[in-house]
Structures are given as structure tokens and as C-alpha cells.
C-alpha positions in Angstrom: -41.3 -46.3 4.0 -43.5 -43.5 5.3 -40.7 -42.4 7.6 -38.3 -42.0 4.7 -40.9 -40.0 2.7 -41.7 -37.8 5.7 -38.0 -37.1 6.4 -37.4 -36.3 2.7 -40.3 -33.8 2.7 -39.1 -32.2 5.9 -35.5 -31.9 4.5 -36.9 -30.2 1.3 -38.9 -27.7 3.4 -36.0 -27.0 5.6 -33.8 -26.4 2.5 -36.2 -23.8 1.1 -36.6 -22.1 4.4 -32.8 -21.8 4.9 -32.3 -20.6 1.3 -35.0 -17.9 1.8 -33.4 -16.8 5.0 -30.0 -16.5 3.4 -31.4 -14.4 0.5 -33.2 -12.1 3.0 -30.0 -11.6 4.9 -28.2 -10.8 1.7 -30.8 -8.2 0.8 -30.8 -6.5 4.2 -27.0 -7.0 4.9 -24.5 -4.3 5.5 -22.7 -5.0 2.3 -25.6 -3.8 0.2 -26.3 -0.2 -0.8 -28.6 1.7 1.5 -32.2 2.0 0.1 -32.1 5.8 0.0 -29.1 5.6 -2.5 -26.7 7.6 -0.2 -23.2 6.2 0.3 -21.8 5.6 3.8 -18.7 7.5 5.0 -16.6 4.4 5.3 -17.0 3.3 1.7 -13.8 3.3 -0.4 -13.7 5.6 -3.5 -11.1 5.6 -6.3 -9.0 8.6 -7.2 -9.4 9.2 -10.9 -5.8 10.4 -11.3 -3.6 8.0 -9.4 -6.2 5.2 -9.1 -5.7 4.6 -5.4 -8.6 3.8 -3.1 -9.3 6.1 -0.1 -12.0 6.1 2.5 -14.8 8.4 1.3 -14.7 10.3 4.6 -11.0 11.1 4.2 -11.0 11.9 0.5 -10.7 15.4 -1.0 -14.1 16.2 -2.4 -14.3 18.5 -5.5 -17.2 19.5 -7.6 -15.9 19.8 -11.2 -18.2 20.5 -14.1 -21.3 19.7 -12.1 -20.0 16.3 -11.0 -18.5 15.4 -7.7 -15.1 13.7 -7.7 -13.1 12.3 -4.8 -9.3 12.5 -4.7 -6.5 11.3 -2.4 -4.9 14.7 -2.2 -5.3 18.3 -3.3 -2.4 17.7 -5.8 -4.4 15.0 -7.6 -7.5 17.3 -7.7 -5.4 20.0 -9.3 -3.9 17.6 -11.8 -7.4 16.4 -12.7 -8.7 19.9 -13.3 -5.6 20.6 -15.4 -6.3 17.5 -17.5 -9.9 18.6 -18.1 -9.0 22.1 -19.1 -6.0 21.4 -21.2 
């Protein structure tokens, strides 16, 4: 009887240790945002005009109205500026 109780307690402790380790990995994992708030260069960004996703490092970066936008091409950037002005 004591063996069963001891095994049950050990399994519960093991469960909580594994759960804690998984949560820690999730917090420190590469899929999370960096703590300084900056985005990595390989993150995908969405073009606001044609709605396609492009890698941030390859996107056309434009500062329009004090806000930074990312586009798949110069044509989409020009179309976006035209939409805002007209």
C-alpha cells in the first residue's frame, strides 16, 4: 500500500516538474517576441494593399504619416500613399 502511495506522489511531482519546464521553454522559445520589443529580420509582415506576406528583411519599408509600413513592392507603396491622399 505504501508503495502505491509513494509512486503516486512521485508521479504527481514529476507531472508538475515537466509542466513547469514546458512553460519555461514556451516563455524563452524562439517563437516568442524578443524582450526588447524589436522584431527579427525573418519575421513575416503583411502588405496592407495586396495582403500578401513577405519576409520583413525583403519588404519595402516606407514611413508614411509618422508610421512605418512594409510592402511587397514599390508599386504597392505608391498605391497605398495614393489611397491615403485621395
